[in-house]
C-alpha positions as CSV (number, residue, x, y, z in Angstrom):
1,M,89.5,66.5,14.3
2,N,86.4,67.0,16.6
3,P,83.5,65.1,15.5
4,E,79.9,67.3,15.3
5,Y,77.1,66.2,17.5
6,R,72.9,66.2,16.8
7,W,69.8,65.8,18.6
8,V,67.6,62.7,17.2
9,T,64.4,62.3,18.6
10,I,63.3,58.7,18.9
11,G,59.9,56.8,19.8
12,A,59.9,53.8,22.6
13,D,58.8,51.5,19.9
14,A,61.6,52.3,17.3
15,H,64.7,50.8,19.6
16,P,63.7,47.9,21.8
17,F,67.0,47.9,23.4
18,L,65.9,51.0,24.7
19,W,62.8,49.7,26.5
20,T,64.3,49.9,30.2
21,V,64.7,53.8,29.9
22,F,61.8,54.2,28.4
23,S,59.8,52.3,30.9
24,S,61.5,53.7,33.8
25,L,61.0,57.1,33.0
26,G,57.5,56.7,31.6
27,V,58.0,58.7,28.2
28,R,57.2,58.4,24.7
29,S,60.3,59.9,23.2
30,L,63.6,60.8,23.7
31,K,66.1,63.3,22.0
32,V,69.5,61.2,21.9
33,F,72.8,63.0,21.5
34,I,74.4,61.3,18.5
35,E,77.6,62.0,16.4
36,S,76.3,63.8,12.9
37,S,77.7,60.6,10.7
38,H,75.5,58.3,12.3
39,A,72.2,60.6,12.4
40,A,71.1,58.8,9.0
41,T,71.8,55.2,10.1
42,P,69.4,53.2,12.4
43,I,70.6,53.7,16.1
44,D,71.7,50.8,18.1
45,R,73.9,49.5,20.9
46,S,77.3,49.2,19.0
47,R,76.7,52.5,17.0
48,L,76.4,54.4,20.3
49,S,79.4,52.4,21.5
50,G,77.8,51.5,24.3
51,L,76.9,55.1,25.7
52,V,73.4,56.2,25.6
53,L,73.2,60.2,26.0
54,A,69.8,61.4,26.0
55,L,66.9,64.0,27.2
56,G,63.6,63.1,28.4
57,E,60.6,64.6,30.0
58,Y,59.8,63.3,33.3
59,Q,56.8,64.6,35.5
60,G,57.0,67.9,33.2
61,R,60.9,68.1,33.9
62,T,63.4,67.7,31.5
63,V,65.8,65.0,32.6
64,A,69.4,64.2,31.3
65,V,69.8,60.2,30.7
66,A,73.4,58.7,30.7
67,W,73.3,55.0,30.4
68,S,76.2,52.5,29.7
69,D,75.1,49.2,27.8
70,F,77.7,46.7,29.4
71,R,76.8,44.3,26.2
72,V,79.1,46.7,24.2
73,D,82.8,46.3,24.8
74,A,81.9,45.3,28.1
75,G,81.3,48.9,29.0
76,S,84.3,50.4,28.6
77,Y,84.8,53.9,28.1
78,T,86.7,55.0,25.3
79,H,88.0,58.4,24.3
80,T,85.3,58.4,21.6
81,N,82.6,58.3,24.5
82,T,84.5,60.9,26.7
83,R,84.5,63.2,23.7
84,R,80.7,63.0,23.3
85,F,79.6,62.9,27.2
86,S,81.9,66.0,27.4
87,A,80.0,67.9,24.4
88,F,76.4,66.5,25.9
89,L,77.3,68.3,29.3
90,R,78.4,71.5,27.3
């Protein structure tokens, strides 16, 4: 069974663990790609399995962000992450 995914827009102040991404891009919000089952719960590192997949605007262009957080499972890349990353690319 393949999970369903959705986009959730988050602001820079809502998730302190993403401050590096926000400050690097200089954006105010990101559209994060997550499993639908996690959409109603607060986003955190462990819920994302250490892999943040997002879209943001940088200098008028849409950029994709794929960020692996080594603090979650030492940055290991699980089959769950692989499925989500593949869906993100599609």
